[in-house]
N, C-alpha and C positions, 0 to 999 in steps of 0.2 A: 504494500500500500504506500503510495506517494505521500510524503509529509504534507499536512495541511497548514495553511497560514491564515490567520485572521487579518485580512487586508485592511479592514475598517470594521467598526462595531457592527456585528450582524451580517458581515460579508466575508465568507470563508472561501479561500481558493485552494485548489489542489492540482499541482502539476502544470501550472501556467504562470507566466510572468507578465503582468500588465505594464503598460497599456497595450491592449490589442487594437487593431485598426478595423473600423467598420468596413472599409472598402475591401478588406480581405475576405469578406463574407458576402454571399449572394442570396441567401435564403435564411429566414428565421421561422421555425415551426413551434407552434404553441399547442399544448393541451388546453382544454377549455375549463372544465369544472375545477374550482379551487386553484386554478392557475390564472387564466385570463379573466375569469369571473369569480365572484365571491361565494358561490353556492355549489352544492352538488345537486344538479337539477332533478335527478331521479328521486332523491330524498324529499325534495320540496313538493314534487308532484304527488308523491305517496301521502303527504300530509293531507291532501284533499280527501282521501278515503280512510284517514285515521291509521295509516300504516307506516308513518315516518320512522318510528323507532326501529321497527323490524327491518325495513329497507336500509336505513342508515347503518345498522350493525353489519349488514352484509357488505355495504360499500366500504366501510372502514377496514374490514378484514381484507377485502380485495385490494385496496390501495396500499395497505401495509405489506402486501405480498404473502398473506397468510392463506389465501385461496389460490390454488395453482391454476384453476380453470376459470379465467375471466369470463369467457363466453357463457359458461353455465351459471356463474354468479349473476351475470346481467340478465339472463333468461329468467332466473328465479325472481329477481327484483321487478322486472317488467311484468311478469305474471301477476304480481301483487298490485299492479297499477290498473288492473281491469276495473272498468267503471268510472275512471277519471274522465272528465269531459275536456274538450278543447278549450272551453271557457275557463276551466280550472287552470290549464297550462298558460293561458293568456294572463291570468291573474298572477301566476308565479313570475312570468316575464316582467310584468308591469310593476309588481309590488316588492319582489324579493331579489331579482337578478340585477346586479350592478357590476360594472367593470371593476376589477381590482385596482387599487391605487397604482398610478404610474403606467397602466396598460396602454392608454391612448398615447401617452407621451413616448413610450418605448416604440410602439408600432410606428408612429409618425416619424421618429428619428431614424428608424431603420429604412422606412420607405424613402425618406429624403436622401439617404445614402445609397439608394438604388437596390435595396434588398426586396425580394418578393416575400410574401407572407403566406404561410400555410397554417391552417387550423385543423388539427386531427383530434377527434374526440370519441371516447366511448359513450358519449351522450347522444343527443338526438338532434336531427335536422331542424326541428321546430325552433330550437334555440340557436344552433350554430348558424343557421341562415340569417337570423336577425343580428347576431354579433358580427358576422361577415359583412353585412350591409352597413352597419354602424362604423366599422373600422376600415372599410374598403379592402378587405382581405382578398387575396388572389385565388387561393385554393382551399377547399374544405373536404373533409371526409368524416362522416359520422353515421349514426344509425337512424333508421326510419321506423317510427312507431306506427303500428297498424291501427287505423281509425275507421270505425263503421258508424255512420249516422251521428258523427260528432262525439263518439265515445271510444275510449281506448279498449281494445279487445284483450290486452295482456300479452300480445305477441308483437314481433318485429317483422318487417318486410325485407325479404332478400333483395339484394341489389346486384347489378351486373358484375361488380368486382367481388362479391361474396356475401356472407350473411351478417357478420358482426365486426365492427371496428374494435379489435382488441390490440394488445401490444404488438403482435406480429404484423397486423395490418397497418398500425401506425408506422412501424419500421419500413414496411413495403411502400407505403405512400410517400414517406420521406425520400427513399431511394428512387422511386418512380418520378417524383417531382424534380429531383436533382438531375436525373437522366433527361427529362423533358427540357430542362433549362440548359443542359450541356455543361453542368458543373460537377465537381467532385463533392461527395458527402462531407469532406473536410472543409468545404466552403459553406456549410450549413451550421446554424445554431439551433439547438432543440431545448425547449423549456417545459418542465413538467413537475408534478408533485407526487405522483403515485407509481406503484410498481409497474403498472402497464405502460408507463412512459419510458422505462429503462431500455427497451429494445431500440427505440429511435434515438434516445440520448447516446447510446453506445456507438451509433454510426456517425454521429455529428462531430464536426471539428471542435465544437464548443458545446458542452452540456451544462445546463443550468437547472438547479433545483430551487423551486420557489416555495418557501414555507412548507417544505416537503416532509414526507415520512422518513424515518431514520435510514432505511435501506437506500432511499434515493439520494439523500444528502451525502451518504458515505461514498457513493459512486460518481457524483457529479464533480465537474471541474470547478464550478462556481455554485455556492449555496447562499441564496439570499434568505436569511433567517429573520430579518426585521426590515421594515420599510417596504416600499413599493417595487413593482417590476422594473421601473426605470432606474433602480440602483445598478442594473447591469451597465448603464451608461457611464458609471464611475470607472469601469475598466475597459469599456469599449469606446474608444475615442474616435 
């Protein structure tokens, strides 16, 4: 294990020497829930049917890496969402979902430096599409909830690329986007907080843990443990 250094209060570096140059990177990839935004959407949706505690316990275990099969854990959680309405999801979006501090600033700074932005999420298109439009994100990949007559069925819809965006799919989407842009994965930055972000973080030239689970902090080159997402700009000049 490479020695870690507390570069500044709440900002821990491992195996890198700042400052890094923004122009050396061409892509930044974000997880959504608890990284780019302040909530775990699946937990908040479950609150509408009185199942938040049950769903949140599964989410926490999955993010800590205590559940090996992310897909199965997500299917279990989505099954518990049966009966939630689209109106309930809209209320979650309007009343509970907020961008995390520094999110807009970091995305704008990266875009100004010419980086493309990728949002890859084990969450749902209902929310990723709205976050994409707010931040003018270039590429997204996430899961589609099955809706019949305005009500969730407790299932997800298969997509042309596969069934569920898990850690392996996040990694694949990062590599696919790099190939599409004609860049090396080492020219990509990947930011996340949970165990399912580690596969894409392991491919990127710069991996960033944001208020992350212990397993993720241990493996990241940068761990932002206090403050906002824009603290990355302290080392990315």
